[in-house]
C-alpha positions as CSV (number, residue, x, y, z in Angstrom):
1,M,-47.9,-85.5,16.9
2,T,-44.7,-83.8,16.1
3,L,-45.2,-80.4,14.3
4,R,-43.7,-80.5,10.9
5,I,-42.3,-77.0,10.1
6,G,-41.1,-75.8,6.7
7,L,-38.5,-73.1,6.4
8,A,-39.0,-70.4,3.8
9,G,-35.8,-68.5,3.1
10,T,-32.1,-69.3,3.1
11,G,-30.5,-65.9,4.0
12,R,-28.2,-65.3,6.9
13,R,-30.9,-65.4,9.6
14,A,-32.2,-68.7,8.2
15,V,-28.7,-70.3,8.0
16,E,-27.3,-69.0,11.3
17,F,-30.4,-69.3,13.5
18,H,-33.6,-70.7,12.1
19,A,-32.3,-73.9,10.5
20,P,-30.1,-75.0,13.4
21,A,-32.8,-74.2,16.0
22,L,-35.4,-76.0,14.0
23,A,-33.2,-79.0,13.4
24,A,-32.4,-79.2,17.2
25,S,-36.0,-78.7,18.4
26,P,-37.5,-81.6,20.3
27,D,-40.9,-80.0,19.7
28,A,-40.8,-79.9,15.9
29,E,-39.6,-81.7,12.8
30,F,-37.6,-79.8,10.2
31,A,-39.8,-80.9,7.3
32,A,-38.4,-79.0,4.2
33,V,-36.8,-75.8,3.0
34,W,-37.7,-73.5,0.1
35,S,-36.0,-70.4,-1.3
36,R,-36.3,-68.4,-4.5
37,S,-32.7,-69.5,-5.0
38,T,-33.0,-73.2,-5.9
39,E,-29.3,-73.8,-5.3
40,S,-29.4,-72.2,-1.9
41,A,-32.4,-74.3,-0.9
42,K,-30.7,-77.5,-2.0
43,A,-27.5,-76.7,-0.1
44,L,-29.3,-75.9,3.1
45,A,-31.6,-78.9,2.7
46,Q,-28.6,-81.2,2.2
47,E,-26.9,-79.9,5.3
48,Y,-29.8,-80.9,7.5
49,D,-30.9,-83.9,5.5
50,V,-34.3,-82.5,4.7
51,E,-36.2,-82.0,1.4
52,A,-35.7,-79.0,-0.8
53,A,-39.1,-77.9,-2.1
54,R,-39.1,-76.7,-5.7
55,T,-41.9,-74.2,-5.1
56,F,-43.5,-72.4,-2.1
57,G,-46.7,-74.4,-2.7
58,E,-44.7,-77.6,-2.5
59,L,-43.2,-76.4,0.8
60,L,-46.8,-76.0,2.1
61,D,-47.7,-79.5,1.0
62,K,-44.8,-80.9,3.1
63,C,-45.4,-79.1,6.4
64,D,-48.0,-78.3,9.1
65,A,-46.6,-74.8,9.7
66,V,-44.2,-72.3,8.2
67,A,-41.2,-70.5,9.6
68,F,-40.4,-67.4,7.5
69,A,-36.9,-66.0,7.0
70,L,-37.7,-63.8,3.9
71,P,-37.0,-60.1,3.2
72,P,-39.9,-58.0,4.7
73,A,-40.9,-56.7,1.3
74,V,-42.0,-60.2,0.2
75,Q,-43.0,-61.8,3.4
76,P,-46.7,-60.6,3.3
77,D,-47.3,-62.1,-0.2
78,F,-46.1,-65.6,0.9
79,A,-47.6,-65.4,4.3
80,S,-51.0,-64.6,2.8
81,I,-50.7,-67.7,0.6
82,A,-49.8,-69.7,3.7
83,A,-52.8,-68.2,5.6
84,K,-55.2,-69.3,2.8
85,R,-53.8,-72.8,3.2
86,H,-54.5,-72.5,7.0
87,K,-50.8,-72.9,7.9
88,P,-49.7,-71.4,11.2
89,M,-46.8,-69.1,10.7
90,L,-43.7,-67.9,12.5
91,L,-42.9,-64.5,11.0
92,E,-39.7,-62.4,10.9
93,R,-39.6,-58.8,12.0
94,P,-40.5,-56.4,10.6
95,I,-43.4,-58.3,9.3
96,A,-43.5,-56.3,6.1
97,G,-41.6,-53.7,4.0
98,D,-44.2,-51.1,4.6
99,L,-47.4,-50.4,6.5
100,A,-49.7,-51.5,3.6
101,G,-47.9,-54.9,3.5
102,A,-48.2,-55.3,7.3
103,E,-51.9,-54.5,7.2
104,E,-52.4,-57.0,4.4
105,L,-50.6,-59.7,6.3
106,A,-52.5,-59.0,9.6
107,R,-55.8,-59.1,7.7
108,A,-54.9,-62.4,6.0
109,V,-54.0,-64.0,9.4
110,E,-57.2,-62.7,11.0
111,R,-59.4,-63.9,8.2
112,A,-57.9,-67.3,8.2
113,G,-57.9,-67.6,11.9
114,V,-54.4,-69.2,12.0
115,V,-51.8,-69.0,14.7
116,S,-49.1,-66.4,14.1
117,Q,-46.0,-65.5,16.1
118,V,-43.3,-62.9,15.4
119,A,-39.6,-63.6,16.0
120,L,-38.9,-60.6,18.2
121,M,-35.8,-62.3,19.6
122,W,-35.0,-60.1,22.5
123,R,-38.4,-61.1,24.0
124,Y,-37.4,-64.8,24.0
125,S,-34.4,-64.3,26.1
126,E,-34.6,-65.3,29.8
127,T,-32.6,-62.2,30.7
128,V,-35.1,-59.9,29.1
129,R,-38.0,-61.8,30.5
130,L,-36.7,-61.4,34.1
131,F,-36.2,-57.7,33.4
132,L,-39.8,-57.3,32.3
133,E,-41.5,-59.6,34.8
134,Q,-39.4,-59.0,38.0
135,Q,-37.5,-55.8,37.8
136,V,-39.8,-53.4,35.9
137,P,-42.9,-53.7,38.1
138,G,-41.0,-52.7,41.2
139,I,-39.6,-49.6,39.5
140,H,-43.1,-48.2,38.8
141,P,-41.5,-46.6,35.7
142,A,-42.3,-43.1,34.5
143,G,-39.9,-43.3,31.5
144,G,-37.0,-45.0,30.0
145,A,-34.2,-45.0,27.4
146,G,-32.6,-47.5,25.1
147,R,-29.8,-47.6,22.5
148,V,-28.5,-49.9,19.8
149,V,-25.0,-49.3,18.4
150,S,-24.2,-51.8,15.7
151,G,-21.7,-52.6,13.0
152,S,-23.8,-55.4,11.6
153,L,-24.8,-53.4,8.5
154,A,-21.1,-53.3,7.6
155,K,-20.8,-57.1,7.3
156,P,-20.1,-58.5,3.8
157,G,-23.2,-59.9,2.1
158,V,-25.7,-57.8,4.1
159,P,-28.9,-57.5,1.9
160,P,-29.4,-54.1,0.2
161,W,-32.6,-53.5,2.1
162,R,-30.8,-53.8,5.5
163,V,-28.1,-51.4,4.4
164,R,-30.7,-48.8,3.3
165,R,-33.3,-49.3,6.0
166,G,-31.9,-51.8,8.5
167,L,-31.1,-49.4,11.3
168,L,-34.8,-48.7,12.0
169,M,-36.5,-51.6,10.2
170,D,-34.2,-54.2,11.8
171,H,-32.7,-53.0,15.1
172,G,-35.4,-50.4,15.7
173,V,-38.1,-52.9,15.8
174,D,-36.5,-54.7,18.8
175,L,-35.8,-51.5,20.6
176,V,-39.2,-50.0,20.2
177,D,-40.8,-53.4,21.1
178,L,-38.9,-53.6,24.4
179,L,-39.6,-50.0,25.5
180,D,-43.2,-50.5,24.5
181,A,-43.4,-53.7,26.6
182,A,-41.8,-52.0,29.6
183,L,-43.6,-48.7,29.5
184,G,-46.9,-49.3,27.7
185,P,-48.0,-48.9,24.1
186,V,-46.3,-46.2,22.0
187,V,-48.9,-43.6,20.9
188,G,-46.7,-40.9,19.5
189,I,-43.2,-40.7,18.1
190,H,-40.7,-38.0,16.8
191,A,-37.6,-39.1,15.0
192,R,-34.6,-37.4,13.4
193,G,-31.3,-38.4,11.9
194,E,-30.1,-40.5,9.0
195,L,-31.3,-44.1,8.2
196,E,-27.7,-45.3,7.5
197,G,-26.1,-43.5,10.4
198,W,-27.6,-42.1,13.6
199,V,-31.3,-42.0,14.5
200,G,-32.8,-40.5,17.6
201,L,-36.3,-41.4,18.8
202,Q,-38.6,-39.7,21.3
203,M,-41.7,-41.7,22.2
204,D,-44.9,-41.0,24.1
205,H,-46.3,-44.0,25.8
206,Q,-49.9,-44.5,26.9
207,V,-50.9,-43.0,30.2
208,G,-48.2,-40.3,30.4
209,K,-44.9,-42.2,30.1
210,Y,-42.0,-41.2,27.9
211,S,-38.8,-42.8,26.4
212,E,-35.9,-42.0,24.2
213,G,-34.1,-44.3,21.8
214,T,-30.8,-44.0,20.1
215,L,-29.7,-46.1,17.1
216,Y,-26.3,-45.8,15.5
217,A,-24.8,-47.7,12.6
218,T,-21.0,-47.4,13.1
219,G,-19.9,-48.7,9.7
220,Q,-17.4,-50.8,11.7
221,E,-18.1,-54.6,11.8
222,G,-17.9,-56.2,15.2
223,V,-19.1,-53.3,17.2
224,H,-22.4,-54.0,19.0
225,R,-24.1,-52.5,22.1
226,A,-27.8,-52.7,23.0
227,D,-29.5,-51.9,26.3
228,V,-32.7,-50.5,27.8
229,E,-33.2,-48.7,31.1
230,V,-36.3,-47.6,32.9
231,F,-36.7,-45.0,35.7
232,G,-39.4,-44.5,38.2
233,S,-40.3,-43.9,41.9
234,G,-38.8,-47.3,42.7
235,G,-35.4,-46.5,41.2
236,A,-34.0,-47.8,38.0
237,A,-33.5,-51.1,36.2
238,E,-31.4,-51.9,33.2
239,V,-31.0,-54.8,30.8
240,D,-28.1,-55.6,28.5
241,C,-29.5,-56.9,25.2
242,S,-26.2,-57.1,23.2
243,E,-25.9,-60.9,23.6
244,V,-29.5,-62.1,24.0
245,V,-30.1,-63.3,20.5
246,D,-28.6,-66.7,20.8
247,A,-29.3,-70.4,20.4
248,D,-31.3,-70.5,23.7
249,A,-33.6,-67.7,22.6
250,F,-34.3,-69.5,19.3
251,A,-34.9,-72.8,21.1
252,T,-37.5,-70.9,23.3
253,L,-39.0,-69.4,20.2
254,Y,-39.6,-72.7,18.5
255,R,-40.8,-74.4,21.7
256,E,-43.4,-71.7,22.3
257,F,-44.4,-71.7,18.6
258,A,-45.1,-75.4,18.7
259,E,-47.1,-75.0,21.9
260,A,-49.1,-72.1,20.4
261,V,-50.0,-74.3,17.3
262,Q,-51.0,-77.2,19.6
263,K,-53.3,-75.0,21.6
264,G,-54.5,-73.1,18.5
265,V,-54.0,-69.7,20.1
266,S,-51.6,-67.0,19.0
267,P,-49.3,-65.6,21.7
268,D,-49.1,-61.9,22.5
269,L,-46.2,-61.5,20.1
270,D,-48.4,-62.2,17.0
271,A,-49.1,-60.5,13.7
272,A,-51.2,-57.9,15.4
273,R,-48.2,-57.0,17.5
274,G,-46.1,-56.9,14.4
275,L,-48.6,-54.5,12.8
276,H,-48.5,-52.2,15.9
277,L,-44.7,-52.0,15.7
278,Q,-44.8,-51.4,11.9
279,H,-47.0,-48.3,12.6
280,V,-44.4,-46.9,15.0
281,I,-41.3,-47.7,12.9
282,E,-42.9,-46.4,9.6
283,A,-43.9,-43.2,11.3
284,A,-40.3,-42.8,12.5
285,E,-38.8,-43.6,9.1
286,T,-41.1,-41.1,7.4
287,Q,-40.0,-38.4,9.7
288,V,-36.3,-39.1,9.3
289,L,-36.7,-39.1,5.5
290,A,-38.7,-35.8,5.6
291,G,-36.1,-34.3,7.9
292,D,-38.6,-33.2,10.5
């Protein structure tokens, strides 16, 4: 049977990526859309000829699984409701606005035993997968570095939470996740800088590996660079992540989500992974705010 997926949210990420990917997916049916803005939900639903649910509960009635495109501060509340209804869920990153919310969400998923998957979009790119699976092992990395330089926070209509916290809570999640995947779990972090400007990260990875991360919000729309490099006894390997979040990556995301739901088994990039990343990012944000 085709998996019926409901979309919760009508923001930029929903409109530009989730909705078109869901509508084009051969592995799923775009069942309905819901938003706290009724007019936005109706407009997006009309564009894709699907139903606009009047309430979140009605959305759950119309679907087998839920794709979330909500602000992180509210995602745990609605995801917990979906978990109680035993609905598999595709979650946005970060999975919550704070660590308490991430822990609440992860517990709800674990208690319900539902499939969860996090939209860590760099990891659904073929380019990034080749880097992790074919290049990194031959390097035998001892450390690495990564950077994100972005003007995305300067775009008109960017939600207030992204302007205030997006450098770390948005771009930082992807950067930490990829360095963590390449070098091993992050077990310690030191951060400095400003949340709306430049942030530097120094990370300790399990079993004696180290990395550095640089995040910079330029304030100039249209500027974007993102890359990660690892170094070791086998040399060096680098991946350019500046263009990897595209339609192909979202197609892979939805295909693998449908497969996970069919098998009834969450992938590695699940709510527990989201919770781990939330621990790291929140520790970094706390240090930046404290000026450590």
